[in-house]
A tleap script that builds the chain and sets N, CA, C and O, in Angstrom:
source leaprc.protein.ff14SB
mol = sequence {
  NMET SER GLN PRO ASP GLN ALA ASP ASN PRO
  ALA GLY HIE GLU PRO THR ARG ARG GLU ARG
  LEU ARG PRO LEU GLU LEU ILE GLY PHE SER
  ALA ILE LEU ALA ILE PHE ALA GLY ALA ILE
  VAL MET MET SER SER ARG GLU PHE VAL LEU
  SER LEU ILE PHE PHE GLY VAL ALA PHE ILE
  VAL SER LEU VAL THR LEU ALA MET LEU GLY
  LEU GLY MET LYS PRO ASN ALA VAL GLU GLN
  LEU ASP ILE GLN LEU GLN ASP GLU GLU GLN
  HIE LYS LYS ASP GLY ASP CHIE
}
set mol.1.N position { 0.820 -1.178 0.000 }
set mol.1.CA position { 0.000 0.000 0.000 }
set mol.1.C position { 0.867 1.246 0.000 }
set mol.1.O position { 1.907 1.289 0.658 }
set mol.2.N position { 0.453 2.220 -0.712 }
set mol.2.CA position { 1.214 3.455 -0.751 }
set mol.2.C position { 0.765 4.373 0.383 }
set mol.2.O position { -0.316 4.201 0.945 }
set mol.3.N position { 1.592 5.330 0.703 }
set mol.3.CA position { 1.293 6.285 1.744 }
set mol.3.C position { 0.245 7.276 1.231 }
set mol.3.O position { 0.330 7.713 0.083 }
set mol.4.N position { -0.727 7.634 2.046 }
set mol.4.CA position { -1.693 8.643 1.618 }
set mol.4.C position { -1.019 10.007 1.544 }
set mol.4.O position { -0.207 10.354 2.402 }
set mol.5.N position { -1.356 10.773 0.520 }
set mol.5.CA position { -0.758 12.100 0.401 }
set mol.5.C position { -1.557 13.094 1.239 }
set mol.5.O position { -2.633 12.773 1.743 }
set mol.6.N position { -1.028 14.280 1.378 }
set mol.6.CA position { -1.614 15.292 2.237 }
set mol.6.C position { -2.990 15.725 1.762 }
set mol.6.O position { -3.791 16.187 2.575 }
set mol.7.N position { -3.300 15.591 0.458 }
set mol.7.CA position { -4.621 15.986 -0.029 }
set mol.7.C position { -5.701 15.086 0.551 }
set mol.7.O position { -6.819 15.540 0.796 }
set mol.8.N position { -5.379 13.816 0.772 }
set mol.8.CA position { -6.344 12.892 1.349 }
set mol.8.C position { -6.491 13.094 2.849 }
set mol.8.O position { -7.534 12.775 3.418 }
set mol.9.N position { -5.469 13.613 3.485 }
set mol.9.CA position { -5.452 13.734 4.929 }
set mol.9.C position { -4.907 15.113 5.311 }
set mol.9.O position { -3.754 15.223 5.727 }
set mol.10.N position { -5.729 16.175 5.173 }
set mol.10.CA position { -5.209 17.528 5.365 }
set mol.10.C position { -4.791 17.834 6.800 }
set mol.10.O position { -3.951 18.708 7.011 }
set mol.11.N position { -5.342 17.152 7.780 }
set mol.11.CA position { -4.987 17.456 9.164 }
set mol.11.C position { -3.679 16.796 9.566 }
set mol.11.O position { -3.156 17.077 10.645 }
set mol.12.N position { -3.135 15.918 8.716 }
set mol.12.CA position { -1.908 15.229 9.057 }
set mol.12.C position { -2.124 14.137 10.090 }
set mol.12.O position { -1.171 13.664 10.710 }
set mol.13.N position { -3.355 13.743 10.274 }
set mol.13.CA position { -3.698 12.719 11.270 }
set mol.13.C position { -3.698 11.359 10.600 }
set mol.13.O position { -4.494 11.100 9.698 }
set mol.14.N position { -2.807 10.501 11.044 }
set mol.14.CA position { -2.755 9.125 10.551 }
set mol.14.C position { -3.615 8.267 11.473 }
set mol.14.O position { -3.368 8.242 12.679 }
set mol.15.N position { -4.625 7.557 10.941 }
set mol.15.CA position { -5.482 6.763 11.821 }
set mol.15.C position { -4.693 5.658 12.524 }
set mol.15.O position { -3.817 5.023 11.937 }
set mol.16.N position { -5.025 5.454 13.780 }
set mol.16.CA position { -4.368 4.409 14.545 }
set mol.16.C position { -4.925 3.052 14.136 }
set mol.16.O position { -5.918 2.962 13.414 }
set mol.17.N position { -4.274 2.012 14.605 }
set mol.17.CA position { -4.739 0.662 14.281 }
set mol.17.C position { -6.145 0.443 14.843 }
set mol.17.O position { -6.988 -0.184 14.201 }
set mol.18.N position { -6.385 0.959 16.032 }
set mol.18.CA position { -7.712 0.823 16.641 }
set mol.18.C position { -8.778 1.524 15.805 }
set mol.18.O position { -9.877 0.994 15.641 }
set mol.19.N position { -8.473 2.700 15.277 }
set mol.19.CA position { -9.436 3.413 14.444 }
set mol.19.C position { -9.716 2.665 13.150 }
set mol.19.O position { -10.848 2.658 12.665 }
set mol.20.N position { -8.686 2.032 12.587 }
set mol.20.CA position { -8.874 1.274 11.345 }
set mol.20.C position { -9.666 -0.002 11.570 }
set mol.20.O position { -10.402 -0.433 10.684 }
set mol.21.N position { -9.527 -0.619 12.748 }
set mol.21.CA position { -10.222 -1.870 13.037 }
set mol.21.C position { -11.603 -1.662 13.650 }
set mol.21.O position { -12.318 -2.636 13.885 }
set mol.22.N position { -11.986 -0.443 13.908 }
set mol.22.CA position { -13.280 -0.158 14.534 }
set mol.22.C position { -14.454 -0.744 13.752 }
set mol.22.O position { -15.344 -1.317 14.380 }
set mol.23.N position { -14.514 -0.638 12.428 }
set mol.23.CA position { -15.635 -1.250 11.710 }
set mol.23.C position { -15.711 -2.765 11.904 }
set mol.23.O position { -16.808 -3.316 11.994 }
set mol.24.N position { -14.577 -3.438 11.970 }
set mol.24.CA position { -14.588 -4.883 12.194 }
set mol.24.C position { -15.112 -5.224 13.591 }
set mol.24.O position { -15.769 -6.247 13.779 }
set mol.25.N position { -14.820 -4.368 14.560 }
set mol.25.CA position { -15.350 -4.588 15.901 }
set mol.25.C position { -16.869 -4.494 15.901 }
set mol.25.O position { -17.541 -5.303 16.540 }
set mol.26.N position { -17.413 -3.515 15.192 }
set mol.26.CA position { -18.860 -3.358 15.134 }
set mol.26.C position { -19.521 -4.538 14.425 }
set mol.26.O position { -20.572 -5.014 14.855 }
set mol.27.N position { -18.914 -5.004 13.354 }
set mol.27.CA position { -19.466 -6.154 12.634 }
set mol.27.C position { -19.377 -7.411 13.499 }
set mol.27.O position { -20.315 -8.208 13.536 }
set mol.28.N position { -18.268 -7.586 14.183 }
set mol.28.CA position { -18.110 -8.739 15.063 }
set mol.28.C position { -19.114 -8.741 16.204 }
set mol.28.O position { -19.696 -9.778 16.523 }
set mol.29.N position { -19.316 -7.589 16.816 }
set mol.29.CA position { -20.284 -7.490 17.908 }
set mol.29.C position { -21.696 -7.755 17.403 }
set mol.29.O position { -22.484 -8.418 18.078 }
set mol.30.N position { -22.020 -7.239 16.217 }
set mol.30.CA position { -23.328 -7.498 15.621 }
set mol.30.C position { -23.505 -8.978 15.321 }
set mol.30.O position { -24.591 -9.527 15.510 }
set mol.31.N position { -22.447 -9.625 14.855 }
set mol.31.CA position { -22.520 -11.060 14.567 }
set mol.31.C position { -22.750 -11.858 15.847 }
set mol.31.O position { -23.517 -12.820 15.842 }
set mol.32.N position { -22.102 -11.476 16.935 }
set mol.32.CA position { -22.298 -12.168 18.208 }
set mol.32.C position { -23.741 -12.024 18.682 }
set mol.32.O position { -24.348 -12.996 19.131 }
set mol.33.N position { -24.292 -10.813 18.586 }
set mol.33.CA position { -25.690 -10.606 18.971 }
set mol.33.C position { -26.625 -11.426 18.083 }
set mol.33.O position { -27.609 -11.986 18.567 }
set mol.34.N position { -26.321 -11.497 16.785 }
set mol.34.CA position { -27.160 -12.249 15.857 }
set mol.34.C position { -27.080 -13.751 16.134 }
set mol.34.O position { -28.094 -14.446 16.073 }
set mol.35.N position { -25.896 -14.249 16.433 }
set mol.35.CA position { -25.746 -15.673 16.769 }
set mol.35.C position { -26.542 -15.993 18.038 }
set mol.35.O position { -27.194 -17.033 18.125 }
set mol.36.N position { -26.481 -15.102 19.002 }
set mol.36.CA position { -27.247 -15.298 20.231 }
set mol.36.C position { -28.743 -15.361 19.930 }
set mol.36.O position { -29.437 -16.248 20.427 }
set mol.37.N position { -29.240 -14.432 19.124 }
set mol.37.CA position { -30.670 -14.428 18.791 }
set mol.37.C position { -31.050 -15.683 18.013 }
set mol.37.O position { -32.073 -16.305 18.296 }
set mol.38.N position { -30.231 -16.055 17.037 }
set mol.38.CA position { -30.501 -17.269 16.267 }
set mol.38.C position { -30.481 -18.515 17.126 }
set mol.38.O position { -31.299 -19.414 16.927 }
set mol.39.N position { -29.562 -18.589 18.079 }
set mol.39.CA position { -29.472 -19.753 18.963 }
set mol.39.C position { -30.682 -19.844 19.885 }
set mol.39.O position { -31.203 -20.934 20.124 }
set mol.40.N position { -31.128 -18.706 20.402 }
set mol.40.CA position { -32.309 -18.700 21.268 }
set mol.40.C position { -33.527 -19.194 20.498 }
set mol.40.O position { -34.290 -20.014 21.007 }
set mol.41.N position { -33.716 -18.703 19.277 }
set mol.41.CA position { -34.860 -19.135 18.468 }
set mol.41.C position { -34.727 -20.613 18.120 }
set mol.41.O position { -35.721 -21.339 18.136 }
set mol.42.N position { -33.532 -21.064 17.809 }
set mol.42.CA position { -33.320 -22.472 17.466 }
set mol.42.C position { -33.624 -23.388 18.660 }
set mol.42.O position { -34.229 -24.448 18.499 }
set mol.43.N position { -33.203 -22.972 19.843 }
set mol.43.CA position { -33.450 -23.796 21.026 }
set mol.43.C position { -34.930 -23.815 21.412 }
set mol.43.O position { -35.430 -24.815 21.927 }
set mol.44.N position { -35.619 -22.715 21.161 }
set mol.44.CA position { -37.014 -22.655 21.597 }
set mol.44.C position { -37.989 -23.228 20.569 }
set mol.44.O position { -39.023 -23.774 20.954 }
set mol.45.N position { -37.693 -23.121 19.285 }
set mol.45.CA position { -38.661 -23.554 18.270 }
set mol.45.C position { -38.221 -24.783 17.481 }
set mol.45.O position { -39.063 -25.461 16.892 }
set mol.46.N position { -36.934 -25.087 17.454 }
set mol.46.CA position { -36.379 -26.189 16.662 }
set mol.46.C position { -36.629 -26.008 15.163 }
set mol.46.O position { -36.618 -26.978 14.406 }
set mol.47.N position { -36.852 -24.782 14.748 }
set mol.47.CA position { -37.054 -24.456 13.331 }
set mol.47.C position { -35.774 -23.800 12.807 }
set mol.47.O position { -35.434 -22.679 13.186 }
set mol.48.N position { -35.072 -24.522 11.926 }
set mol.48.CA position { -33.796 -24.021 11.424 }
set mol.48.C position { -33.987 -22.760 10.570 }
set mol.48.O position { -33.239 -21.793 10.715 }
set mol.49.N position { -34.977 -22.772 9.691 }
set mol.49.CA position { -35.216 -21.622 8.810 }
set mol.49.C position { -35.604 -20.393 9.630 }
set mol.49.O position { -35.139 -19.285 9.361 }
set mol.50.N position { -36.447 -20.595 10.620 }
set mol.50.CA position { -36.850 -19.470 11.472 }
set mol.50.C position { -35.649 -18.893 12.225 }
set mol.50.O position { -35.541 -17.678 12.385 }
set mol.51.N position { -34.752 -19.762 12.684 }
set mol.51.CA position { -33.570 -19.263 13.384 }
set mol.51.C position { -32.647 -18.499 12.434 }
set mol.51.O position { -32.010 -17.527 12.842 }
set mol.52.N position { -32.569 -18.931 11.167 }
set mol.52.CA position { -31.781 -18.169 10.185 }
set mol.52.C position { -32.393 -16.796 9.917 }
set mol.52.O position { -31.673 -15.808 9.770 }
set mol.53.N position { -33.701 -16.738 9.855 }
set mol.53.CA position { -34.383 -15.456 9.643 }
set mol.53.C position { -34.096 -14.515 10.816 }
set mol.53.O position { -33.762 -13.347 10.615 }
set mol.54.N position { -34.229 -15.030 12.037 }
set mol.54.CA position { -33.960 -14.196 13.206 }
set mol.54.C position { -32.489 -13.799 13.272 }
set mol.54.O position { -32.168 -12.686 13.688 }
set mol.55.N position { -31.592 -14.698 12.865 }
set mol.55.CA position { -30.172 -14.359 12.810 }
set mol.55.C position { -29.942 -13.167 11.873 }
set mol.55.O position { -29.266 -12.206 12.239 }
set mol.56.N position { -30.504 -13.236 10.671 }
set mol.56.CA position { -30.321 -12.152 9.703 }
set mol.56.C position { -30.915 -10.840 10.167 }
set mol.56.O position { -30.292 -9.786 10.043 }
set mol.57.N position { -32.121 -10.907 10.702 }
set mol.57.CA position { -32.773 -9.683 11.174 }
set mol.57.C position { -31.999 -9.089 12.352 }
set mol.57.O position { -31.786 -7.878 12.406 }
set mol.58.N position { -31.583 -9.927 13.283 }
set mol.58.CA position { -30.836 -9.429 14.442 }
set mol.58.C position { -29.498 -8.824 14.007 }
set mol.58.O position { -29.069 -7.811 14.560 }
set mol.59.N position { -28.838 -9.436 13.022 }
set mol.59.CA position { -27.565 -8.894 12.549 }
set mol.59.C position { -27.758 -7.513 11.940 }
set mol.59.O position { -27.020 -6.581 12.261 }
set mol.60.N position { -28.738 -7.379 11.069 }
set mol.60.CA position { -28.964 -6.093 10.403 }
set mol.60.C position { -29.387 -5.021 11.398 }
set mol.60.O position { -28.869 -3.905 11.366 }
set mol.61.N position { -30.317 -5.349 12.274 }
set mol.61.CA position { -30.804 -4.367 13.244 }
set mol.61.C position { -29.684 -3.940 14.190 }
set mol.61.O position { -29.534 -2.750 14.468 }
set mol.62.N position { -28.903 -4.884 14.683 }
set mol.62.CA position { -27.825 -4.513 15.601 }
set mol.62.C position { -26.734 -3.714 14.892 }
set mol.62.O position { -26.165 -2.794 15.479 }
set mol.63.N position { -26.437 -4.052 13.647 }
set mol.63.CA position { -25.424 -3.302 12.900 }
set mol.63.C position { -25.872 -1.866 12.646 }
set mol.63.O position { -25.092 -0.929 12.822 }
set mol.64.N position { -27.110 -1.694 12.237 }
set mol.64.CA position { -27.629 -0.338 11.995 }
set mol.64.C position { -27.690 0.450 13.297 }
set mol.64.O position { -27.341 1.630 13.322 }
set mol.65.N position { -28.129 -0.189 14.376 }
set mol.65.CA position { -28.210 0.501 15.664 }
set mol.65.C position { -26.831 0.942 16.145 }
set mol.65.O position { -26.659 2.078 16.586 }
set mol.66.N position { -25.855 0.050 16.060 }
set mol.66.CA position { -24.497 0.417 16.485 }
set mol.66.C position { -23.913 1.517 15.601 }
set mol.66.O position { -23.208 2.399 16.092 }
set mol.67.N position { -24.201 1.467 14.310 }
set mol.67.CA position { -23.706 2.518 13.409 }
set mol.67.C position { -24.333 3.866 13.743 }
set mol.67.O position { -23.646 4.888 13.737 }
set mol.68.N position { -25.614 3.877 14.029 }
set mol.68.CA position { -26.279 5.140 14.380 }
set mol.68.C position { -25.761 5.682 15.711 }
set mol.68.O position { -25.588 6.891 15.862 }
set mol.69.N position { -25.515 4.803 16.665 }
set mol.69.CA position { -24.936 5.257 17.932 }
set mol.69.C position { -23.531 5.810 17.723 }
set mol.69.O position { -23.146 6.792 18.357 }
set mol.70.N position { -22.771 5.182 16.837 }
set mol.70.CA position { -21.430 5.673 16.535 }
set mol.70.C position { -21.443 7.028 15.859 }
set mol.70.O position { -20.569 7.859 16.107 }
set mol.71.N position { -22.435 7.257 15.003 }
set mol.71.CA position { -22.542 8.554 14.336 }
set mol.71.C position { -22.978 9.647 15.298 }
set mol.71.O position { -22.678 10.822 15.087 }
set mol.72.N position { -23.677 9.267 16.343 }
set mol.72.CA position { -24.171 10.251 17.295 }
set mol.72.C position { -23.129 10.731 18.285 }
set mol.72.O position { -23.390 11.657 19.052 }
set mol.73.N position { -21.952 10.118 18.283 }
set mol.73.CA position { -20.912 10.518 19.229 }
set mol.73.C position { -20.310 11.859 18.837 }
set mol.73.O position { -20.211 12.190 17.655 }
set mol.74.N position { -19.911 12.621 19.839 }
set mol.74.CA position { -19.298 13.926 19.611 }
set mol.74.C position { -17.872 13.742 19.092 }
set mol.74.O position { -17.114 12.955 19.658 }
set mol.75.N position { -17.489 14.457 18.018 }
set mol.75.CA position { -16.123 14.319 17.506 }
set mol.75.C position { -15.097 14.912 18.475 }
set mol.75.O position { -15.368 15.891 19.170 }
set mol.76.N position { -13.905 14.287 18.501 }
set mol.76.CA position { -12.851 14.793 19.373 }
set mol.76.C position { -12.131 15.963 18.687 }
set mol.76.O position { -12.520 16.377 17.595 }
set mol.77.N position { -11.104 16.483 19.316 }
set mol.77.CA position { -10.428 17.688 18.821 }
set mol.77.C position { -9.793 17.462 17.445 }
set mol.77.O position { -9.849 18.349 16.593 }
set mol.78.N position { -9.197 16.301 17.219 }
set mol.78.CA position { -8.562 16.019 15.930 }
set mol.78.C position { -9.615 15.965 14.832 }
set mol.78.O position { -9.402 16.486 13.738 }
set mol.79.N position { -10.747 15.337 15.119 }
set mol.79.CA position { -11.811 15.255 14.123 }
set mol.79.C position { -12.398 16.630 13.830 }
set mol.79.O position { -12.724 16.931 12.681 }
set mol.80.N position { -12.538 17.472 14.860 }
set mol.80.CA position { -13.048 18.822 14.639 }
set mol.80.C position { -12.097 19.648 13.785 }
set mol.80.O position { -12.540 20.416 12.932 }
set mol.81.N position { -10.803 19.498 14.006 }
set mol.81.CA position { -9.814 20.194 13.193 }
set mol.81.C position { -9.895 19.732 11.740 }
set mol.81.O position { -9.832 20.548 10.820 }
set mol.82.N position { -10.034 18.433 11.540 }
set mol.82.CA position { -10.154 17.889 10.197 }
set mol.82.C position { -11.401 18.418 9.502 }
set mol.82.O position { -11.352 18.750 8.318 }
set mol.83.N position { -12.504 18.500 10.212 }
set mol.83.CA position { -13.747 19.030 9.638 }
set mol.83.C position { -13.566 20.493 9.244 }
set mol.83.O position { -13.998 20.906 8.168 }
set mol.84.N position { -12.930 21.274 10.109 }
set mol.84.CA position { -12.702 22.688 9.801 }
set mol.84.C position { -11.814 22.853 8.566 }
set mol.84.O position { -12.097 23.690 7.709 }
set mol.85.N position { -10.748 22.065 8.470 }
set mol.85.CA position { -9.854 22.158 7.318 }
set mol.85.C position { -10.569 21.770 6.026 }
set mol.85.O position { -10.368 22.400 4.988 }
set mol.86.N position { -11.393 20.745 6.088 }
set mol.86.CA position { -12.141 20.345 4.894 }
set mol.86.C position { -13.142 21.416 4.491 }
set mol.86.O position { -13.332 21.670 3.302 }
set mol.87.N position { -13.787 22.049 5.475 }
set mol.87.CA position { -14.714 23.138 5.168 }
set mol.87.C position { -13.986 24.311 4.511 }
set mol.87.O position { -14.484 24.900 3.552 }
set mol.88.N position { -12.802 24.646 5.034 }
set mol.88.CA position { -12.024 25.748 4.457 }
set mol.88.C position { -11.614 25.430 3.024 }
set mol.88.O position { -11.689 26.295 2.151 }
set mol.89.N position { -11.181 24.195 2.776 }
set mol.89.CA position { -10.808 23.787 1.416 }
set mol.89.C position { -12.002 23.906 0.484 }
set mol.89.O position { -11.860 24.385 -0.641 }
set mol.90.N position { -13.167 23.482 0.931 }
set mol.90.CA position { -14.361 23.540 0.087 }
set mol.90.C position { -14.748 24.985 -0.220 }
set mol.90.O position { -15.159 25.299 -1.337 }
set mol.91.N position { -14.613 25.872 0.787 }
set mol.91.CA position { -14.922 27.286 0.556 }
set mol.91.C position { -13.949 27.902 -0.442 }
set mol.91.O position { -14.346 28.734 -1.257 }
set mol.92.N position { -12.664 27.499 -0.387 }
set mol.92.CA position { -11.699 28.007 -1.347 }
set mol.92.C position { -12.021 27.521 -2.759 }
set mol.92.O position { -11.919 28.281 -3.722 }
set mol.93.N position { -12.410 26.253 -2.875 }
set mol.93.CA position { -12.770 25.708 -4.189 }
set mol.93.C position { -14.023 26.389 -4.726 }
set mol.93.O position { -14.094 26.706 -5.913 }
set mol.94.N position { -15.008 26.614 -3.870 }
set mol.94.CA position { -16.238 27.275 -4.287 }
set mol.94.C position { -15.979 28.729 -4.671 }
set mol.94.O position { -16.630 29.247 -5.578 }
set mol.95.N position { -15.052 29.388 -4.005 }
set mol.95.CA position { -14.716 30.772 -4.322 }
set mol.95.C position { -13.985 30.930 -5.638 }
set mol.95.O position { -14.074 31.983 -6.269 }
set mol.96.N position { -13.244 29.879 -6.078 }
set mol.96.CA position { -12.504 29.922 -7.327 }
set mol.96.C position { -13.412 29.850 -8.543 }
set mol.96.O position { -13.057 30.356 -9.608 }
set mol.97.N position { -14.569 29.235 -8.406 }
set mol.97.CA position { -15.452 29.018 -9.556 }
set mol.97.C position { -16.384 30.133 -9.736 }
set mol.97.O position { -17.200 30.114 -10.658 }
savepdb mol mol.pdb
quit
């Protein structure tokens, strides 16, 4: 992989390993919740197809819920600086045209 240039990352902030793996954590947690829901339905009804349906629904609902909660978090100082720099760049581009 090549290094990202400054145009892609104007704040000079290189994401940490934890920041890069955050989406995988959310998917993994959603999968665990979905497996739990599917297992509960399988144990209570003995219907394999029904447990697959509940697994899929639980996975999608938990993934969307976790994503919405993640979007609702307040950005930290580095993220706010990045947002400001991107806004300034956009205003400069809009002013040129």
